C-alpha positions in Angstrom: -13.1 106.5 -44.3 -16.6 106.0 -42.9 -15.9 102.4 -41.9 -12.6 103.4 -40.3 -14.3 106.2 -38.4 -17.1 103.8 -37.3 -14.5 101.3 -36.1 -12.7 103.9 -34.2 -15.9 105.1 -32.5 -16.8 101.6 -31.5 -13.3 101.0 -30.2 -13.4 104.2 -28.1 -16.8 103.3 -26.8 -15.7 99.8 -25.8 -12.6 101.2 -24.2 -14.7 103.7 -22.2 -17.1 100.9 -21.0 -14.1 98.7 -20.1 -12.6 101.5 -18.0 -15.9 101.9 -16.2 -16.2 98.1 -15.7 -12.6 97.9 -14.3 -13.2 100.8 -11.9 -16.5 99.4 -10.7 -15.2 95.8 -10.1 -12.1 97.2 -8.4 -14.2 99.2 -6.0 -16.4 96.2 -5.3 -13.6 93.7 -4.8 -10.8 95.8 -3.1 -13.0 98.5 -1.5 -15.9 96.5 -0.2 -15.4 92.7 -0.3 -11.8 92.0 0.7 -11.6 94.5 3.6 -14.7 92.9 5.1 -14.3 89.2 4.4 -10.5 88.7 3.8 -11.2 85.8 1.3 -8.1 86.3 -0.9 -8.9 83.2 -3.0 -12.2 84.7 -4.2 -10.6 88.0 -5.5 -9.2 86.5 -8.7 -12.4 84.6 -9.3 -14.5 87.9 -9.1 -12.1 89.8 -11.4 -11.8 86.9 -13.9 -15.6 86.4 -14.1 -16.2 90.1 -14.5 -13.7 90.8 -17.2 -14.5 87.5 -19.1 -18.2 88.3 -19.2 -17.5 91.8 -20.3 -15.3 90.6 -23.2 -17.7 88.0 -24.4 -20.8 90.3 -24.2 -18.9 93.2 -25.9 -17.7 90.8 -28.7 -21.2 89.3 -29.2 -22.8 92.8 -29.3 -20.3 94.1 -31.8 -20.6 91.1 -34.1 -24.4 90.8 -33.9 -25.2 94.5 -34.3 -27.5 94.5 -31.3 -27.4 93.5 -27.7 -30.1 90.8 -27.8 -27.7 87.8 -28.1 -25.2 89.4 -25.7 -28.0 90.1 -23.2 -29.2 86.5 -23.4 -25.7 85.2 -22.9 -25.1 87.5 -19.9 -28.4 86.5 -18.3 -27.5 82.8 -18.7 -24.1 83.5 -17.0 -25.8 85.3 -14.1 -28.4 82.6 -13.6 -25.9 79.8 -13.8 -24.0 81.2 -10.8 -26.5 79.4 -8.6 -24.7 76.2 -9.4 -21.6 77.6 -7.7 -23.3 77.4 -4.3 -21.5 75.2 -1.9 -20.7 75.0 1.8 -17.4 76.8 1.2 -19.1 79.8 -0.3 -21.4 81.8 1.9 -24.6 83.5 0.8 -23.1 87.0 0.9 -20.2 85.8 -1.3 -22.7 84.4 -3.8 -24.2 87.9 -3.8 -20.8 89.3 -4.7 -20.7 86.8 -7.6 -24.1 88.2 -8.8 -23.0 91.8 -8.6 -19.7 91.1 -10.3 -21.4 89.4 -13.2 -24.1 92.0 -13.6 -21.4 94.7 -13.7 -19.7 92.9 -16.5 -23.0 92.5 -18.3 -24.1 96.2 -18.0 -20.7 97.6 -18.9 -20.2 95.2 -21.8 -23.3 96.3 -23.7 -22.1 99.0 -26.2 -25.7 99.9 -27.0 -26.1 101.1 -23.4 -25.0 104.7 -23.0 -22.0 105.4 -20.7 -24.0 107.6 -18.3 -26.7 105.0 -17.9 -24.2 102.3 -17.3 -22.3 104.4 -14.8 -25.5 105.2 -12.9 -26.6 101.6 -12.7 -23.1 100.5 -11.6 -23.1 103.1 -8.9 -26.5 101.8 -7.7 -25.2 98.3 -7.5 -22.1 99.3 -5.6 -24.1 101.4 -3.1 -26.6 98.6 -2.5 -23.9 96.1 -1.8 -22.0 98.5 0.4 -25.0 99.1 2.6 -26.4 95.6 2.5 -23.1 94.0 3.6 -22.1 96.7 6.1 -20.4 95.2 9.3 -22.5 97.4 11.6 -25.7 96.1 10.1 -26.9 93.2 12.3 -23.5 93.2 14.0 -24.6 90.9 16.8 -26.3 88.3 14.7 -24.4 85.0 14.1 -25.0 81.7 12.4 -23.6 78.3 13.4 -24.3 74.6 13.3 -24.4 72.8 16.6 -24.7 69.1 17.6 -26.9 68.5 20.7 -26.5 65.4 22.7 -30.3 65.0 23.1 -33.4 65.0 20.9 -35.7 67.8 21.8 -39.3 67.2 20.7 -40.7 70.4 22.2 -39.8 73.8 20.7 -39.7 75.5 24.1 -37.1 73.1 25.4 -35.0 73.4 22.3 -35.1 77.2 22.5 -34.1 77.1 26.1 -31.1 74.8 25.4 -30.0 77.0 22.5 -30.3 80.2 24.5 -28.2 78.6 27.3 -25.5 77.5 25.0 -25.3 80.4 22.4 -27.6 83.3 23.2 -31.0 84.5 22.1 -32.0 82.2 19.1 -33.5 84.1 16.2 -34.4 80.9 14.3 -33.1 77.5 13.6 -33.3 74.6 11.1 -33.1 71.0 12.2 -30.7 69.3 9.8 -30.4 65.8 11.3 -32.1 63.8 14.0 -30.5 60.5 15.2 -32.6 58.5 17.7 -29.9 55.7 17.8 -27.2 57.9 19.1 -29.7 60.3 20.7 -28.4 63.6 19.0 -29.6 66.2 16.7 -27.8 68.7 14.4 -29.3 72.2 14.3 -28.4 75.2 12.2 -28.9 78.2 14.5 -29.2 81.9 13.8 -28.7 83.7 17.1 -27.9 87.1 18.6 -24.6 87.2 20.5 -25.1 88.2 24.1 -23.5 91.3 25.5 -20.3 90.8 27.5 -20.9 90.9 31.2 -18.6 92.8 33.4 -15.9 95.4 32.6 -12.7 94.3 31.0 -10.7 96.4 33.5 -12.3 94.7 36.4 -11.8 91.2 34.9 -8.1 92.0 34.3 -7.8 93.3 37.8 -9.2 90.1 39.2 -6.9 88.0 37.1 -3.9 90.1 38.2 -4.8 89.7 41.9 -5.3 86.0 41.5 -2.0 85.7 39.7 -0.2 87.6 42.5 -1.7 85.5 45.2 -0.7 82.3 43.3 2.9 83.6 42.9 3.1 84.5 46.6 1.8 81.1 47.7 4.4 79.3 45.5 7.4 81.4 46.8 9.3 79.2 49.2 9.9 80.5 52.7 13.5 81.3 53.7 15.4 78.4 55.3 16.5 78.7 59.0 20.2 78.3 59.5 21.4 76.2 62.4 24.5 77.2 64.3 26.9 74.5 65.4 28.9 75.1 68.6 
């Protein structure tokens, strides 16, 4: 009876932690990430990584009797996510990978109490919600440009980037080609405010369109009478 009761208690505890993990990763994926980034292909990856890490950590913790081995495995999984970095995955998406794996790690440890795991998961979700909010640094952009000249002076390069993009906040020179006389620069800039009112611009476009239509309308032909 004691072993059966202990098994039931462990099963109920794991089920409660699994429910917490599923709620947390669902809020992170469908409540924060997808409405902001619209990367549908990353949603299954986040869910699969989270649930898989939870299952492995919970199994190791139950088999080993303590969370030492499970914690070490979870930390290895979190640190190995750095290898997933590529040009197709942005830095903020890598941050979601970290949060997804840490949620699975925290919720998968049976030795961690449910209120403590809930509090830590709520902190992670709140930090990610605020740090990746669209209104935070809304005007800041990042792009890679290829310039048809090699600028040796910083002031000249800043002026050229400001003319093409807007106020440059910083840049990194990725390539300089003296043979073809070009340079590739990764630029972080602030998008300029739109000049002029949309209503006025639309009015000018409408007036120009009307004048063009009138000028293209053929004049009525004069009829000749024959006597």
